[in-house]
Structures are given as C-alpha cells and as structure tokens.
DOROMI-591215 format. One record per residue (C-alpha): x, y, z; residue in three letters. Coordinates in nm, 2 decimals. Example, Ala and Ser with C-alpha at 12.3 -4.5 7.8 and 13.67 -1.06 7.14 Angstrom:
2
NODE        x        y        z     r
NODE     1.23    -0.45     0.78   ALA
NODE     1.37    -0.11     0.71   SER
***
This chain:
251
NODE        x        y        z     r
NODE    -1.67    -3.86    -1.44   MET
NODE    -1.71    -3.63    -1.74   ALA
NODE    -1.64    -3.26    -1.69   TYR
NODE    -1.93    -3.02    -1.75   ILE
NODE    -1.84    -2.66    -1.79   GLY
NODE    -1.64    -2.40    -1.98   LYS
NODE    -1.35    -2.56    -2.17   SER
NODE    -0.99    -2.44    -2.15   ILE
NODE    -0.95    -2.17    -2.42   GLU
NODE    -0.57    -2.15    -2.43   SER
NODE    -0.27    -2.25    -2.23   GLY
NODE    -0.05    -2.55    -2.17   THR
NODE     0.03    -2.80    -1.90   PHE
NODE     0.39    -2.93    -1.89   SER
NODE     0.53    -3.19    -1.65   VAL
NODE     0.87    -3.07    -1.55   LEU
NODE     1.16    -3.31    -1.55   ASP
NODE     1.30    -3.31    -1.20   THR
NODE     1.45    -3.66    -1.22   SER
NODE     1.79    -3.52    -1.15   GLY
NODE     1.70    -3.39    -0.81   ASN
NODE     1.80    -3.57    -0.49   THR
NODE     1.57    -3.55    -0.19   TYR
NODE     1.76    -3.63     0.13   ASN
NODE     1.58    -3.45     0.41   GLY
NODE     1.81    -3.15     0.42   SER
NODE     1.82    -3.00     0.07   ASN
NODE     1.54    -2.74     0.01   THR
NODE     1.63    -2.60    -0.34   THR
NODE     1.60    -2.80    -0.66   PHE
NODE     1.63    -2.74    -1.03   ASN
NODE     1.31    -2.72    -1.24   LEU
NODE     1.46    -2.78    -1.58   GLY
NODE     1.27    -2.47    -1.70   SER
NODE     1.23    -2.10    -1.62   GLN
NODE     0.90    -2.02    -1.45   VAL
NODE     0.77    -1.67    -1.39   GLY
NODE     0.56    -1.72    -1.08   SER
NODE     0.51    -1.98    -0.80   PRO
NODE     0.14    -1.97    -0.90   ALA
NODE     0.23    -2.12    -1.24   GLN
NODE     0.33    -2.44    -1.07   LEU
NODE     0.11    -2.73    -0.95   LEU
NODE     0.33    -2.90    -0.70   VAL
NODE     0.25    -3.24    -0.54   SER
NODE     0.46    -3.35    -0.25   HIS
NODE     0.39    -3.72    -0.16   ASP
NODE     0.04    -3.66    -0.30   GLY
NODE    -0.03    -3.33    -0.11   VAL
NODE    -0.07    -3.02    -0.32   ILE
NODE     0.16    -2.74    -0.20   GLN
NODE     0.06    -2.38    -0.16   LYS
NODE     0.25    -2.12    -0.37   PRO
NODE     0.44    -1.86    -0.17   GLY
NODE     0.39    -2.06     0.15   THR
NODE     0.51    -2.41     0.10   ASP
NODE     0.75    -2.31    -0.18   TYR
NODE     0.90    -2.02    -0.36   THR
NODE     1.11    -1.97    -0.67   LEU
NODE     1.49    -1.91    -0.68   ALA
NODE     1.76    -1.83    -0.94   SER
NODE     1.53    -1.63    -1.16   GLY
NODE     1.26    -1.89    -1.16   GLY
NODE     1.48    -2.18    -1.26   THR
NODE     1.47    -2.34    -0.92   GLN
NODE     1.21    -2.42    -0.66   ILE
NODE     1.27    -2.38    -0.29   THR
NODE     1.06    -2.57    -0.04   PHE
NODE     0.99    -2.42     0.30   THR
NODE     1.05    -2.77     0.46   THR
NODE     1.31    -3.00     0.31   ALA
NODE     1.15    -3.30     0.14   PRO
NODE     1.23    -3.62     0.32   ALA
NODE     1.46    -3.88     0.17   SER
NODE     1.28    -4.07    -0.11   GLY
NODE     1.00    -3.81    -0.13   ALA
NODE     0.78    -3.82    -0.44   SER
NODE     0.77    -3.47    -0.60   ILE
NODE     0.56    -3.41    -0.90   PHE
NODE     0.56    -3.06    -1.07   ILE
NODE     0.34    -2.94    -1.35   VAL
NODE     0.40    -2.60    -1.51   GLU
NODE     0.09    -2.41    -1.62   ILE
NODE     0.15    -2.15    -1.89   SER
NODE    -0.06    -1.93    -2.10   GLY
NODE    -0.41    -1.80    -2.04   ALA
NODE    -0.56    -2.11    -1.90   VAL
NODE    -0.94    -2.07    -1.90   GLY
NODE    -0.92    -1.73    -2.05   GLY
NODE    -0.94    -1.40    -1.86   PRO
NODE    -0.97    -1.42    -1.48   LEU
NODE    -1.34    -1.36    -1.40   ASP
NODE    -1.37    -1.55    -1.08   SER
NODE    -1.44    -1.42    -0.73   ASP
NODE    -1.11    -1.44    -0.54   LEU
NODE    -1.31    -1.42    -0.21   ASN
NODE    -1.01    -1.26    -0.03   GLY
NODE    -0.75    -1.49    -0.16   ALA
NODE    -0.40    -1.33    -0.21   GLU
NODE    -0.30    -1.28    -0.57   LEU
NODE     0.08    -1.34    -0.61   ILE
NODE     0.24    -1.13    -0.87   LEU
NODE     0.62    -1.21    -0.88   ASP
NODE     0.85    -1.51    -0.91   ALA
NODE     0.94    -1.54    -0.54   ASP
NODE     0.59    -1.49    -0.41   GLY
NODE     0.65    -1.18    -0.19   ASP
NODE     0.47    -0.92    -0.40   THR
NODE     0.09    -0.96    -0.38   THR
NODE    -0.25    -0.79    -0.39   ILE
NODE    -0.51    -0.90    -0.15   THR
NODE    -0.86    -0.79    -0.03   ALA
NODE    -0.91    -1.02     0.27   ASP
NODE    -1.06    -0.72     0.47   THR
NODE    -1.39    -0.60     0.34   ASP
NODE    -1.37    -0.29     0.12   ASP
NODE    -0.99    -0.27     0.15   GLN
NODE    -0.72    -0.36    -0.09   ILE
NODE    -0.36    -0.42     0.04   ASP
NODE    -0.05    -0.41    -0.18   ILE
NODE     0.25    -0.59    -0.06   LYS
NODE     0.59    -0.55    -0.22   ILE
NODE     0.90    -0.75    -0.13   ALA
NODE     0.72    -0.89     0.17   GLY
NODE     0.61    -0.55     0.32   ALA
NODE     0.27    -0.39     0.33   ASP
NODE     0.33    -0.07     0.13   ASP
NODE     0.00     0.07     0.01   PHE
NODE    -0.37     0.04     0.09   ARG
NODE    -0.69     0.14    -0.09   PHE
NODE    -1.02     0.19     0.09   THR
NODE    -1.33     0.37    -0.03   ALA
NODE    -1.22     0.71    -0.17   ASN
NODE    -0.88     0.68     0.00   SER
NODE    -0.53     0.58    -0.09   PHE
NODE    -0.29     0.53     0.20   GLU
NODE     0.09     0.52     0.19   ILE
NODE     0.19     0.29     0.48   LEU
NODE     0.48     0.34     0.72   SER
NODE     0.82     0.31     0.55   GLY
NODE     0.68     0.37     0.20   SER
NODE     0.71     0.68    -0.02   THR
NODE     0.57     0.82    -0.35   ILE
NODE     0.83     0.97    -0.57   THR
NODE     0.74     1.19    -0.87   ASN
NODE     0.99     1.14    -1.14   SER
NODE     0.78     1.32    -1.40   GLY
NODE     0.51     1.58    -1.42   THR
NODE     0.21     1.52    -1.20   ALA
NODE    -0.12     1.70    -1.23   SER
NODE    -0.46     1.67    -1.08   GLY
NODE    -0.33     1.56    -0.74   PHE
NODE    -0.45     1.73    -0.43   GLY
NODE    -0.21     1.75    -0.14   THR
NODE    -0.48     1.76     0.13   VAL
NODE    -0.81     1.59     0.20   ALA
NODE    -1.07     1.87     0.26   TRP
NODE    -1.29     1.84     0.56   GLN
NODE    -1.64     1.97     0.63   SER
NODE    -1.68     2.33     0.75   VAL
NODE    -1.54     2.38     1.10   VAL
NODE    -1.72     2.61     1.35   THR
NODE    -1.53     2.55     1.67   GLY
NODE    -1.19     2.47     1.82   ALA
NODE    -1.03     2.17     1.64   THR
NODE    -0.71     1.97     1.67   THR
NODE    -0.60     1.93     1.31   MET
NODE    -0.46     1.63     1.14   VAL
NODE    -0.17     1.63     0.88   ALA
NODE    -0.28     1.58     0.52   GLY
NODE    -0.62     1.76     0.57   ARG
NODE    -0.76     2.09     0.47   GLY
NODE    -1.00     2.29     0.69   TYR
NODE    -1.27     2.55     0.59   PHE
NODE    -1.28     2.76     0.91   VAL
NODE    -1.60     2.95     0.99   ASN
NODE    -1.56     3.21     1.26   THR
NODE    -1.89     3.39     1.19   THR
NODE    -2.01     3.34     1.55   SER
NODE    -1.68     3.37     1.74   SER
NODE    -1.30     3.35     1.72   ALA
NODE    -1.14     3.01     1.81   PHE
NODE    -0.82     2.81     1.79   THR
NODE    -0.72     2.55     1.53   MET
NODE    -0.45     2.34     1.70   THR
NODE    -0.16     2.18     1.51   LEU
NODE    -0.09     1.81     1.56   PRO
NODE     0.12     1.72     1.87   SER
NODE     0.37     1.53     1.65   SER
NODE     0.49     1.61     1.30   ALA
NODE     0.72     1.48     1.03   SER
NODE     0.89     1.65     0.74   ILE
NODE     0.64     1.71     0.46   GLY
NODE     0.33     1.70     0.68   ASP
NODE     0.08     1.95     0.53   THR
NODE    -0.22     2.13     0.66   ILE
NODE    -0.44     2.38     0.46   ALA
NODE    -0.67     2.65     0.61   ILE
NODE    -0.93     2.87     0.44   VAL
NODE    -1.13     3.15     0.61   ASP
NODE    -1.47     3.01     0.51   TYR
NODE    -1.70     3.31     0.57   ALA
NODE    -1.45     3.60     0.53   GLY
NODE    -1.48     3.68     0.90   THR
NODE    -1.12     3.62     1.02   ALA
NODE    -1.06     4.00     1.02   ASP
NODE    -1.32     4.04     1.30   THR
NODE    -1.32     3.70     1.46   ASN
NODE    -0.96     3.59     1.43   ASN
NODE    -0.84     3.23     1.36   ILE
NODE    -0.56     3.13     1.60   THR
NODE    -0.33     2.85     1.49   ILE
NODE    -0.22     2.68     1.81   GLY
NODE     0.14     2.57     1.77   ARG
NODE     0.11     2.27     2.01   ASN
NODE     0.48     2.28     2.12   SER
NODE     0.60     2.32     1.76   HIS
NODE     0.74     2.64     1.61   LYS
NODE     0.56     2.83     1.34   ILE
NODE     0.77     3.01     1.09   GLN
NODE     1.07     2.96     1.32   GLY
NODE     0.89     3.13     1.62   ASP
NODE     0.77     2.96     1.94   ALA
NODE     0.44     3.14     1.92   ALA
NODE     0.09     3.08     1.80   ASP
NODE    -0.01     3.23     1.46   LEU
NODE    -0.30     3.48     1.45   THR
NODE    -0.49     3.49     1.12   VAL
NODE    -0.67     3.83     1.09   SER
NODE    -0.70     3.87     0.72   THR
NODE    -1.04     3.84     0.55   GLU
NODE    -1.06     3.54     0.32   ARG
NODE    -0.72     3.42     0.42   ALA
NODE    -0.62     3.09     0.26   ALA
NODE    -0.28     2.93     0.33   PHE
NODE    -0.10     2.60     0.37   ARG
NODE     0.15     2.50     0.64   LEU
NODE     0.42     2.24     0.58   VAL
NODE     0.63     2.10     0.86   TYR
NODE     1.01     2.09     0.80   VAL
NODE     1.20     2.03     1.14   ASP
NODE     1.22     2.13     1.50   SER
NODE     1.42     2.44     1.42   THR
NODE     1.17     2.61     1.19   GLN
NODE     0.86     2.40     1.26   GLY
NODE     0.56     2.47     1.04   TRP
NODE     0.63     2.70     0.74   LEU
NODE     0.39     2.88     0.51   LEU
NODE     0.39     2.71     0.17   ASP
NODE     0.11     2.91     0.01   HIS
NODE    -0.04     3.23     0.14   LYS
***
C-alpha cells in the first residue's frame, strides 16, 4: 500500500553488519560494527519481534556494542537498522507519556507519564521533578552553584498567616499578629541547609509577639523558643546541626 503523509525530510537508515556475531543462548553483548549515540537510534528485530530501547537492549563500549537483556537463543535472527539524522524533521508529535531516552545506555530520560508532572532521571535514578510553578530536587540529589546565580529565591512564600502554624522548610511566612500573639512552630525534623523565612506582616510584633517554637531543636544554640518583639521584623532561619540548631541568616 502506498504511503500518504509527510515525507522524510532528512536522515538515513543503515543496516548494520552484525554477521560476525555468534548467538549461542548465553552471550548478551555483541558488536554493532558502528558507533551509535543512543539505543533509540536503533531499530532492532529479534526473530521478527521489534525490541524496546532501554528495556530489551542497551548500548555498551561507548555505543559500539549492543547488550540484550535476555541472551538471544542459538541461531537467533537479529536484524539491526541504525537511524541517523533528523528523520522526519523536528519532533512535533504528542509523546503521550512515553519516556524520552537521552543517552547511549538508556538510563537518562525525561518522562511525563503523570499528568502535569515532568520527571528527569539521570543514571537510572529519579533526580528532579517539575510540576506547575514548582521545581523539586528529589532525595539524594543536589544543586551546586559553580558560577554566579541571580534571581533565585531561597523560599516559597505562603499566604498571610493569622494563627498558630507548624512551618515547613523551604517556605516563607507573612505573620499577621494584629488580633493576637501566637506561635509559629519549626518543623519536627530538619537537615542542614533547611531554610525558613518570617516577616512581621502588619508591624504588630512589638505588641503581639511572634513566638518561634523550637519543636525540640535549638535556636541560635539555645534550647529555648525565640520571641520576636520587633515591629516589622524580617529574618531567615537556616538549620545547621543539633549543636546549634536553627541560626539567623538574615535579620
């Protein structure tokens, strides 16, 4: 049947010469006879069944070899085509949650299989996540600033608070004590670098004090709550360790 649709704008298809490989039911890694940048650049047929990049096979030796997850049986028929160049032009299709593989061994990817969420996996581990108006650094990952960073806020500011609240690291609080004094409680657990910011919203902390509840942690090295009694006080607390606890970073 004739093909109706957009023609291929650029790119090449090359059948790789794998005639020197021996499939014996135990070997899993074979020469490609070429260097390939990504598993997704290969169309691999194993006994007539198309294999899934990154799942059924990965690349090895800098992209010069292919490694099958399951060893091909003795006498298996393996047919491999390399796809190179911009086949079909720019990618403008709906991936519909499919994982986009970025590197040669298939363990660095971007996927959006959860609605309104983008996950970035590097070296097989989920490192970063984007959701609406939010960028999350997942457990075990860090952001290192090797240059000059500007325009980055260290806290996510919350709506005005008018009553006792247990605070969350990484957030900033506008505290309104116009009606009465109350306590803002620090998190029950903390790790080095955790940051919380507080602003006296209405300038009433001098008459209706803001109490910072230590929640078993020290504040400025003291095992005592912190009383804020300065009008328009604005400060930031950063956690360091169990010896000093939460320290004033800006005040």
